[in-house]
NULUM-498250 format. One line per 3 residues: number of its first residue (from 1); their letters; for each residue x, y, z of C-alpha. Coordinates in pm, 1 decimal, decimal comma. Example, Ala and Ser with C-alpha at 12.3 -4.5 7.8 and 13.67 -1.06 7.14 Angstrom:
REM residues 2
1	AS	1230,0:-450,0:780,0  1367,0:-106,0:714,0
REM end
This chain:
REM residues 302
1	MSA	-1139,4:-4344,3:-3256,8  -1116,2:-4724,8:-3346,5  -1194,9:-4848,2:-3706,0
4	TEL	-1475,9:-5053,0:-3518,7  -1624,6:-4707,7:-3383,6  -1599,5:-4543,2:-3720,6
7	AAG	-1791,4:-4831,7:-3903,4  -2072,8:-4812,2:-3629,8  -2088,2:-4447,7:-3703,5
10	ART	-2131,0:-4478,3:-4054,7  -2398,5:-4719,0:-4052,9  -2605,2:-4461,9:-3794,1
13	SYL	-2858,8:-4274,7:-3971,1  -2897,1:-3984,8:-3671,6  -2624,5:-3804,4:-3478,0
16	AAR	-2602,8:-3904,7:-3084,8  -2666,2:-3663,5:-2835,3  -2345,2:-3520,2:-2749,4
19	HLV	-2280,6:-3489,7:-3120,8  -2594,1:-3304,6:-3206,2  -2469,1:-3059,2:-2947,7
22	LIL	-2152,9:-2980,1:-3110,5  -2243,5:-2958,6:-3470,4  -2544,2:-2704,5:-3329,7
25	LVI	-2230,2:-2531,6:-3124,0  -2012,2:-2504,6:-3487,5  -2296,8:-2389,7:-3663,1
28	VVW	-2364,8:-2084,2:-3398,8  -1987,4:-2023,2:-3424,7  -1988,9:-2025,1:-3784,1
31	AFN	-2311,2:-1811,9:-3819,2  -2140,6:-1549,9:-3581,0  -1864,7:-1506,0:-3782,9
34	FIV	-2071,5:-1305,3:-3998,4  -2113,6:-1061,7:-3737,1  -1765,8:-1101,8:-3610,3
37	VRA	-1606,4:-994,9:-3968,6  -1868,9:-724,5:-4025,6  -1754,8:-555,6:-3684,8
40	SVE	-1357,3:-656,1:-3766,2  -1339,6:-483,7:-4108,8  -1455,0:-166,3:-3956,6
43	EMP	-1095,2:-166,7:-3767,7  -873,4:-351,0:-4036,9  -943,3:-378,2:-4430,5
46	PIL	-1045,2:-716,4:-4515,4  -739,2:-896,3:-4695,5  -533,8:-758,0:-4410,6
49	LTG	-789,7:-918,6:-4169,3  -775,7:-1239,1:-4393,2  -364,1:-1246,7:-4390,7
52	LRF	-372,0:-1208,3:-4017,8  -664,8:-1524,4:-3969,1  -423,3:-1727,5:-4159,9
55	TLV	-88,3:-1638,3:-3998,0  -276,6:-1725,7:-3671,0  -408,9:-2058,0:-3791,6
58	AAL	-87,3:-2141,0:-3948,5  103,4:-2052,0:-3597,4  -163,1:-2299,7:-3436,9
61	LLP	-160,9:-2587,5:-3654,2  189,1:-2603,1:-3845,8  327,5:-2791,3:-3496,6
64	FAR	82,2:-3066,9:-3561,3  54,3:-3108,4:-3896,8  233,2:-3364,6:-4156,6
67	RPE	422,8:-3167,5:-4459,9  241,5:-3282,4:-4756,1  368,5:-3506,1:-5000,5
70	RMG	320,6:-3291,5:-5316,5  313,6:-2937,1:-5241,6  202,7:-2811,2:-5561,0
73	PVI	-166,9:-2922,5:-5542,4  -184,6:-2754,6:-5171,2  -63,2:-2445,2:-5329,8
76	GVA	-337,6:-2464,7:-5578,2  -590,2:-2514,1:-5334,3  -481,3:-2255,8:-5108,4
79	ISM	-495,1:-1993,4:-5388,8  -861,8:-2087,4:-5449,6  -978,6:-2152,1:-5100,5
82	GIL	-753,5:-1944,7:-4903,1  -659,3:-1643,1:-5110,7  -933,3:-1585,1:-5363,1
85	HFI	-1244,1:-1710,6:-5171,7  -1145,6:-1493,4:-4857,2  -1053,0:-1175,6:-5016,8
88	CMF	-1407,4:-1204,2:-5217,3  -1616,8:-1326,9:-4867,3  -1449,8:-1095,6:-4642,8
91	TAM	-1436,0:-799,3:-4896,8  -1841,7:-885,8:-4948,3  -1898,8:-912,4:-4579,8
94	GSG	-1716,7:-546,8:-4495,0  -1919,5:-386,1:-4768,5  -2245,9:-359,6:-4538,4
97	APV	-2441,3:-599,6:-4738,4  -2709,0:-774,6:-4557,0  -2557,3:-1097,6:-4403,0
100	APL	-2870,9:-1347,2:-4460,2  -2833,7:-1333,1:-4856,4  -2448,7:-1329,4:-4831,4
103	AII	-2443,4:-1657,3:-4615,2  -2717,2:-1808,0:-4852,6  -2521,4:-1734,5:-5165,5
106	AHL	-2211,3:-1845,2:-4998,5  -2352,4:-2214,4:-4963,0  -2425,9:-2201,7:-5337,6
109	NVP	-2079,3:-2378,7:-5325,6  -2226,9:-2700,3:-5291,5  -2420,7:-2694,9:-5591,9
112	ISS	-2107,2:-2536,0:-5780,3  -1860,2:-2803,8:-5676,8  -2121,0:-3085,8:-5822,9
115	ALA	-2132,3:-2905,0:-6124,1  -1758,1:-2879,2:-6155,4  -1721,9:-3224,2:-6038,0
118	AVF	-1914,1:-3335,3:-6305,0  -1727,5:-3146,7:-6565,8  -1351,1:-3222,1:-6430,5
121	LGD	-1383,5:-3525,6:-6247,3  -1665,3:-3710,2:-6444,1  -1913,0:-3727,5:-6180,3
124	RMG	-2259,2:-3836,9:-6277,5  -2494,8:-3513,2:-6197,2  -2813,2:-3710,4:-6215,3
127	PWR	-3191,0:-3562,0:-6246,1  -3219,8:-3505,6:-5815,8  -2918,0:-3319,3:-5818,1
130	MGG	-2961,9:-3135,8:-6158,0  -3302,3:-3039,8:-6008,4  -3167,6:-2916,8:-5678,6
133	MAL	-2933,2:-2692,9:-5826,8  -3219,1:-2539,1:-6066,7  -3425,6:-2473,1:-5741,2
136	AIF	-3133,8:-2339,8:-5588,8  -3087,7:-2082,8:-5860,6  -3416,9:-2019,6:-5815,6
139	GVA	-3413,8:-1925,3:-5464,4  -3141,4:-1688,7:-5557,4  -3320,1:-1542,5:-5813,9
142	IMS	-3620,9:-1480,4:-5577,9  -3386,9:-1283,9:-5333,0  -3210,3:-1072,0:-5613,2
145	FEP	-3543,1:-861,0:-5640,7  -3528,9:-760,0:-5297,0  -3418,3:-387,5:-5288,6
148	AVL	-3142,3:-420,5:-5036,4  -2996,1:-682,8:-5258,6  -3004,5:-505,9:-5550,3
151	TYA	-2846,9:-216,7:-5349,2  -2546,6:-458,4:-5305,7  -2553,4:-616,8:-5620,2
154	SAM	-2150,2:-580,0:-5633,1  -2121,2:-759,5:-5287,1  -2361,6:-1038,9:-5386,2
157	LLA	-2148,5:-1095,1:-5676,5  -1841,9:-1119,5:-5440,0  -2025,0:-1379,8:-5256,0
160	LAA	-2099,4:-1581,3:-5550,7  -1742,9:-1556,2:-5655,4  -1625,4:-1691,0:-5316,5
163	ALF	-1871,7:-1978,7:-5330,7  -1702,7:-2017,9:-5675,9  -1343,6:-2055,1:-5543,1
166	WAM	-1436,3:-2239,4:-5270,7  -1601,7:-2472,6:-5498,8  -1276,2:-2497,0:-5716,0
169	GNV	-1068,7:-2540,1:-5451,7  -1319,3:-2854,7:-5338,1  -1290,2:-3028,7:-5659,2
172	QAK	-903,4:-2968,9:-5670,5  -861,2:-3155,8:-5337,3  -1087,0:-3435,3:-5469,7
175	YYG	-875,4:-3458,9:-5788,2  -539,8:-3470,1:-5629,9  -687,8:-3707,9:-5334,5
178	ITD	-588,0:-3460,5:-5074,1  -741,9:-3620,0:-4708,4  -530,7:-3486,0:-4438,7
181	VLG	-744,7:-3201,2:-4335,8  -510,5:-3076,9:-4060,4  -224,7:-3067,6:-4317,5
184	LNA	-423,0:-2930,9:-4580,5  -573,3:-2663,2:-4331,0  -216,1:-2564,4:-4186,0
187	YMA	-18,4:-2545,1:-4536,9  -306,1:-2387,4:-4679,9  -298,6:-2104,7:-4404,9
190	LFS	117,9:-2091,8:-4442,2  107,4:-2048,9:-4840,6  -203,4:-1805,6:-4800,6
193	APP	-91,1:-1547,8:-4530,5  201,6:-1410,3:-4686,7  65,5:-1297,8:-5030,0
196	LLI	-235,2:-1176,7:-4854,7  -40,7:-947,9:-4634,9  185,6:-823,1:-4916,0
199	LSL	-117,7:-755,3:-5103,1  -303,2:-565,2:-4855,1  6,1:-343,9:-4805,9
202	LIE	5,9:-307,7:-5168,8  -340,9:-210,4:-5229,9  -555,1:-125,3:-4927,8
205	PGS	-469,4:220,6:-4784,1  -378,5:244,6:-4409,6  -345,4:-126,5:-4348,1
208	AAS	-6,6:-122,7:-4203,0  -141,4:155,6:-3959,7  -409,5:-39,4:-3889,4
211	ITE	-221,4:-309,0:-3737,6  -99,8:-69,5:-3431,6  -447,5:159,8:-3407,3
214	ATW	-687,0:-175,9:-3418,0  -855,5:-220,6:-3096,0  -907,2:-502,0:-2887,4
217	RGW	-1215,4:-611,2:-3040,7  -1050,2:-620,4:-3395,4  -752,9:-845,5:-3238,6
220	LGV	-1037,4:-1055,2:-3070,3  -1204,8:-1100,8:-3393,4  -893,3:-1211,2:-3558,8
223	AYM	-863,0:-1456,0:-3251,0  -1205,2:-1548,3:-3272,0  -1179,9:-1656,4:-3681,0
226	GIM	-839,3:-1817,2:-3610,7  -931,3:-2046,4:-3309,9  -1307,6:-2062,8:-3289,8
229	VTV	-1413,6:-2071,9:-3673,5  -1106,9:-2268,0:-3804,1  -940,7:-2471,2:-3552,3
232	FGY	-1242,6:-2557,6:-3328,5  -1526,9:-2555,9:-3592,7  -1332,3:-2766,5:-3836,7
235	TVW	-1153,4:-3015,4:-3593,4  -1520,5:-3100,7:-3465,9  -1694,9:-3098,1:-3839,3
238	FTL	-1406,4:-3331,5:-3971,5  -1444,7:-3517,2:-3680,0  -1839,7:-3585,4:-3720,8
241	IQR	-1753,6:-3638,2:-4082,4  -1514,3:-3943,4:-4023,4  -1752,0:-4117,6:-3760,2
244	YSV	-2096,2:-4055,0:-3961,0  -2177,1:-4080,0:-4305,8  -2159,1:-3745,5:-4526,6
247	NVV	-2549,7:-3728,3:-4565,8  -2599,3:-3742,1:-4211,4  -2383,3:-3439,0:-4094,5
250	TPW	-2404,7:-3218,6:-4390,6  -2765,2:-3129,3:-4390,2  -2719,0:-2995,7:-4060,9
253	ILL	-2496,4:-2714,2:-4210,0  -2810,9:-2576,9:-4398,3  -2914,3:-2441,5:-4051,3
256	TPC	-2631,5:-2196,1:-4073,2  -2799,2:-1900,3:-4297,2  -3117,3:-1934,6:-4080,7
259	VVA	-2917,7:-1854,9:-3763,4  -2707,5:-1582,1:-3942,7  -3023,7:-1428,8:-4068,7
262	LMG	-3161,1:-1406,6:-3683,0  -2836,3:-1281,8:-3580,3  -2833,1:-1021,7:-3839,4
265	WWF	-3187,9:-929,9:-3695,2  -3074,0:-947,0:-3362,6  -2706,0:-747,9:-3385,1
268	LNE	-2721,7:-549,1:-3659,5  -3106,5:-448,5:-3701,3  -3122,2:-612,0:-4047,3
271	PLT	-3483,8:-671,6:-4179,6  -3590,7:-1028,5:-4250,7  -3831,4:-940,8:-4559,6
274	WRI	-4047,9:-1206,6:-4743,1  -3837,8:-1230,4:-5027,4  -3502,6:-1317,2:-4877,1
277	ATG	-3714,2:-1545,8:-4642,3  -3868,5:-1739,6:-4933,6  -3590,5:-1708,0:-5167,6
280	GLI	-3333,4:-1839,0:-4912,2  -3574,7:-2104,5:-4793,8  -3611,5:-2229,6:-5161,3
283	ALI	-3247,9:-2226,6:-5221,4  -3160,4:-2373,6:-4913,1  -3411,0:-2685,6:-5013,4
286	GVG	-3230,2:-2690,1:-5352,9  -2882,3:-2708,0:-5146,4  -3018,6:-2976,7:-4915,6
289	VVV	-3123,1:-3203,0:-5233,0  -2765,2:-3167,7:-5405,5  -2595,9:-3233,3:-5045,7
292	IRR	-2792,9:-3568,2:-4984,1  -2741,6:-3664,7:-5332,0  -2380,0:-3599,8:-5408,2
295	PQY	-2035,4:-3738,9:-5368,0  -1845,9:-3666,1:-5053,8  -1696,6:-3329,6:-5075,3
298	ADR	-1578,2:-3099,1:-4794,8  -1788,4:-2791,2:-4709,7  -1796,5:-2431,3:-4610,9
301	AT	-1653,1:-2191,7:-4482,7  -1673,5:-1843,0:-4389,2
REM end
């Protein structure tokens, strides 16, 4: 992509049709990952599943990635975004908790990133972003009164912790000026996979046996997470982020929890109650305000 194309894209306030199709496909891929993880943790424990995902990602990306100039910051991001985030998120998703509120809570990484950036990077919050954060918290508070959410309160707290760890990695990457997305994903996977696999063997009963006993569905889940979610999803996402303004691309990601809710209803027979729908909509509007008014940060992951 030439500098002229990038500059033209940055001035464009809407997505070209082919790019809109791509971003909608990425949203579907990322949303369906919640269903895939739910099915996969029935065959493999969550930490092992995360370790195998990163093993595959490292094998796919390392041959094409440049070695980071400084390994220390990348290891720090790997601990936050790779190890702690995914342990919390996959454990929450494997608990049987409804996927819609988990997806909405996971997107709180956006306002949390803004708050951490204000504290550690000196970013100015401003009234709009502070209002968006308050709105997001209010929406989650409404959801918290849903009986299904209360039943799985520990899973919701894990999802919130996952959002915090992702935000911490986000701010770390910004602080150290890490801009090579391919290299970051490749080496984050390299540094995350070994400790995750070792930790799984130590604390997850039957993890070694599950590797040999898993059916094709479990391994297909690992392949989906590594190839579709990470390699395909992030490649498309960051390509569009480079071509267009962040404020043009990023708000589309707010459709992901909506698609997750529909998939949870369709595939998992999860009810979509008024508390989850109303609270989720309010929370996403709040996140959207923060997205539009914030500096450029790399978002999400499931």
